[in-house]
Residue, then its C-alpha position, 0 to 999 in steps of 0.5 A: m500500500n502507498i500510505l500518506v502518513i500525517t505527523p502533527s509536530l516537528r518532533e513526531n515527524r522526525s521520529m517517524v522519518e528516522t524510524v522508517s529510514r532505519a527500517g530499510r525495506t518495508r511492506n508498504s511505501y510511506e510518504i510522511l507529511r508534517c501537517g502542523i498543530g491544530k484542526a485548521s493546519a491539519a485539514a489544510h495540509v492534508a487537503a493540499a496533499l490529496t488534491s495534488n496527488r489524486g488517486k495516489y494513496d491507498m490509506v491516510a495514517v495519522v501517527g504520533f502522541a495523544a493524551g489518554s483517559p484512565g485505563f490506558t498506560r503511557g507508551e500504549i499504542v492505540m488504533p481508535d475506530c472513531a473520531r469526533y470533535h469535542d469542541c463543537d457547540i452545535p445542536d445534535g443533527f443540525v450540522p451532521e457533517i461536523t458533529d457526527p462521529c467519523p469512522l476510522a480504520g482502527g481496530d480498537s473500540v475507542t473514540v478520539f476526541t479532537g479540539d483546539s485545546f490542550i486537554s487538562a484533567r478537568s476537560a478530559a473528565e468533562i468530555r468523557e462524561r458529556f459523550g458517555a465515553d469510559r475510555a478515550i484519547f484526545d488530540m488536536e488534528i484527527t477529526a479534521v484530517a478524517i473530514a478532509v479525506r472524506e471530502i476529497e478522497p472518500t474511498v481512502p480509509v483513515v487509520v490512526v496509530k497513537m502512542i499514549s504520552d500522558i493521562p491528564e486525569l492521573n495528574d499528567n500535564e504539559h511537562s509530563y508530555e514533554e518528558f515522555a515525548d523527549s524519551h520516546k523518539d523510536f516509533s518502531k511500534i507505530l511502524s509495526r502497526l502500519e506494516s501489519l495493515 
């Protein structure tokens, strides 16, 4: 398969590029794109890549770090099966193309909640309660990427492979994230999941 790999941050991009380079020959071919942080940047970069390369990719994969809810462990690899925005204040059913969950090609029964904010213990608990989610992961790009792919290449599946970097409800914060990310530059486990698809 020819996979467009989306990495939000420069650190995630470097880790994925170095991991694929070290791996040498791989089952799939990977084109790695840094999309930037946040929904707007992610959607813009993915839309540009797909529009200028129509029909080139068999899959879009978003990889890197994500915050998780209690029940996950730091370093765990998660492949959620659903993405949705947590920061849309729109009545149910009014704008379904924004508020409805987006299916992902992952095998884990977990929703990733996307929003333009860093998740705290309070906001993570509130999001999980509002959506009735026992387990969840949180990021700032995935739902926007899924919507961009759906609009431009609707038959191309989106898979997410994230490493849990912090658990806000267990008192992790931005410093915990930084420490974890600095010490987990090897994305071999993420690449292994992509190779198994």
